[in-house]
N, C-alpha and C positions, 0 to 999 in steps of 0.2 A: 710175727708183733717184735721177738727181739733183733730180730735184723733191721728193723726200720728204727727202732732205737739206736741200734751200734750206728748207722747211717748219720742219726742226729748229732750224736756225740762226737763222731768223728770230724763231721762239717763243723760243729763247734770251735775245735783243737785247732782243726786246719787252718781257720780265718784267725785262730789268735797266733800261729804260728807265721801266718802270711805279714801280721803285722809288725813281727819282732825282725824278720828277714829282713823287711823294708827299711825299718829306721834304725836299727843298730850301729849301722857303718853310714849313713848318708849324713851328709853336713851341707847340700843345697839348699836352693828355696824349698822343693817339693819336701826336703826330709824335716824343715822346719816347720812348715805347715802340719805335715802329718804329727811330729811330737807336740804342736800345740792344739791340734784337736783331740790329740789321745789325751791330754792333761784336761781338756775343755771336759770332753764325755768321761773321766776317771772322776774327776769332781761333779758331774754333772751341774756344770755350771751354766745358767741359762744367760742368753744374751747373744747378739748377734755379731758379726764378722764385718768390720769396717776397714777399707783401703784407702788412703789419701795418696794419690800419683799411682793411676792404675795404666798409664802407657795403653799398651794395645790390649790388655787386659788377660796376659800370660799367667801370671800370678794369682789374680783375681780368679780365674776360671781352673787353675792346679788348686786353689783354696777348697773352691767348690767338689772337686774331685776326691781329695782327702777327706773333705767332710760328709761325702756319701759313703766312705769305707767304714766310716765310724758309724754310720746311721745304720749301715746294714750288720756292722758288729753288734749294735746295742738292740738291734732287732732280733739278732741271732741268741741273744742271751735269756730271750724269753722261752726259750728250747735247750735252757743247760739243765743237765741233771742237777744241778745244784738250785736248790729253793731259794737260798738266800741271795743269789743272782737274779733269779726270774723275780722276785720280791722288789729289789732296790731299782731294777730298771724298768717297771710297771709303769710308772709316773713319768719319767724323763722321756721316756721312747717316743712319746707324743709330741714333746715341745718341738718345733719348727725355728732352728736359728734362721733370722734374716741375712742377707748379703747387702751391703753399702757400697757402693763405689764412689769415689771423687777424684775430680780431674778439669784442669780448663779445655784438656783436647786441644792446646793450642800451643804447646810447647813451653819450655822451660821461661819463666819470665827475666827479664833484666835483673842482673844481681851483681854485686862486689866479692864474690867470694873469690875470683881469681884463679877460678880451675877451669881448662882448655875442655874438660867434660861434660861442665854442668854450664855450657853457653847459653845466652838466651836463643829461644828457639829450638834448641836441642829438645829430642824425645817427643816430638809431634805425633800427634796421632788422632783418629776420627772416632768422636762419640757414636755416630750411626755404625761403623765397622765394628766397634767393640759390644753395643747393644745387641747387633746382629749377632753376634758369635755366642754373647751369651743366652740369648733365645734359643739359639739352635741346637745347645746341650742341654736345655730345660733349667739353667741358675735362676732360682728365684731370688730376685735381684733389685735395687731400683739404684742406679746411677743419677748422680748429680753434676751438673756442668757448671763450672765457675769458678773463682777463686774460692779458695777454702772462707776467707773471713768475711766472703759475702754471702755466705748461707746464711738463714735467717735464724734466728735463735730458735725460734718458734717450729720450725720444722726440725731442727737438729730435736728437739725435744719430745717430739713426737715418737720418736724411734724407739728401738730396743735398747737397753742398758746393753755394754761392748764388753765379749766374752775376749774376742781377739782383735785389737789394733794395730795395722800394718803401715807403718808411714815408711812410706817411698820417694819421698817427695825432693831427696837430695840436698836441699837448701836452707839454708836455717830460717831466714821467713816464712817460706812455705811449713815448714815441722812447726814452728813457732806456731802459725795461725792452725793448724792440725792439731795441737795439744790443746791449745787454749778453746776451739771450739766443742771439744767431746769429754772437756775437764768433768762434767757432770755426768758422764755416761762410765768412768771407771768406776769399777767395784772392786771388793775383794776376790785377788787371784787371778783379775784381768790381764789376759797376757798383751805385753806390748813390745813389737817388733819393729826395730829400727835399722831398715836396709843397708842404710849408709851411715850408720854411725861410728865408724873408723875411717872413715874419709877424710883427707885432709891432713895427713899426718895423726889422725887421732888426737887433734889439738880440740882442747876445751872452748877454746873459743870462735869455733867457727861450725857450721853446719848442723847436722843434729845432736851432735852431741852439747854444743851450746845452748840450743833451743830447750833441750830436756834438764840441763843443768839449772837455767833461768827459771822453766818451769816449776820445778823442784822448792827453788827459792820464792817464788811467788807464794806457792801451794804447799807449805809444809805439812800440808796432812796427807801427802802424798810421799809414799818411797815406794823405790822402785829397784827391786833384789836384782840384780845380773842373772840370769837363767844360763844364757847359754850361746856362745858366737856360732856365726853359720855363714858359710859362702867365703868371701873375700873380706868383707867390712860390716856383715850384719852382726848386729846383738841383741837377743829377746831378753826381756824384763820380767818378772812377775809383780804386779802391783799389789800393794799393801797399803790402807787404807788407815791411817795411824789415827789415835784417840785422841 
């Protein structure tokens, strides 16, 4: 009996150590997704993962993998020797976060951003290939094909609120449309990832920086607290709802 209890306790703390080893020094996309899901689970925030501009699905699938790590971690809490851990996780462990991906799957649209990296037709991908990859590893997902601005509001309205919103759309207009489309999905504590926030020499008049600045000017009820930078140009924020 004591041997079985010792194994449970050791498993519990080894899984916690795995997260620490993984996340302390990683600053790439996998690292920020690990930290984001860690913050979501730590706060028991209910809501979906939204990604705008999924390209070939790498970060979308990586997010699912990081999510599963914390799902397993939350289930392990039910075997914790500490009663308070078991109690606070009983309700949350049953919650299922949805995954929503948005892309035209036709490459970048024409734009006047002036960057060779973001020319029309770049980042072309295939809806069918991404769908197949997601299904092959069991991602619980829904993919939306088309321009962000063309997605019906009634469709968005039926989706879960947002726990994490990942905008990897590169361009000002695309980021603007993505933010506008999900403005009613933000909640206190929603994590906003902007993968190309510091492109265009971190100019507030271009790209995702401009889109977020103008969004906050239009909707002063939102405040986005800078949380951490990641990779080369990414910036993570925590959403606060102003009263």
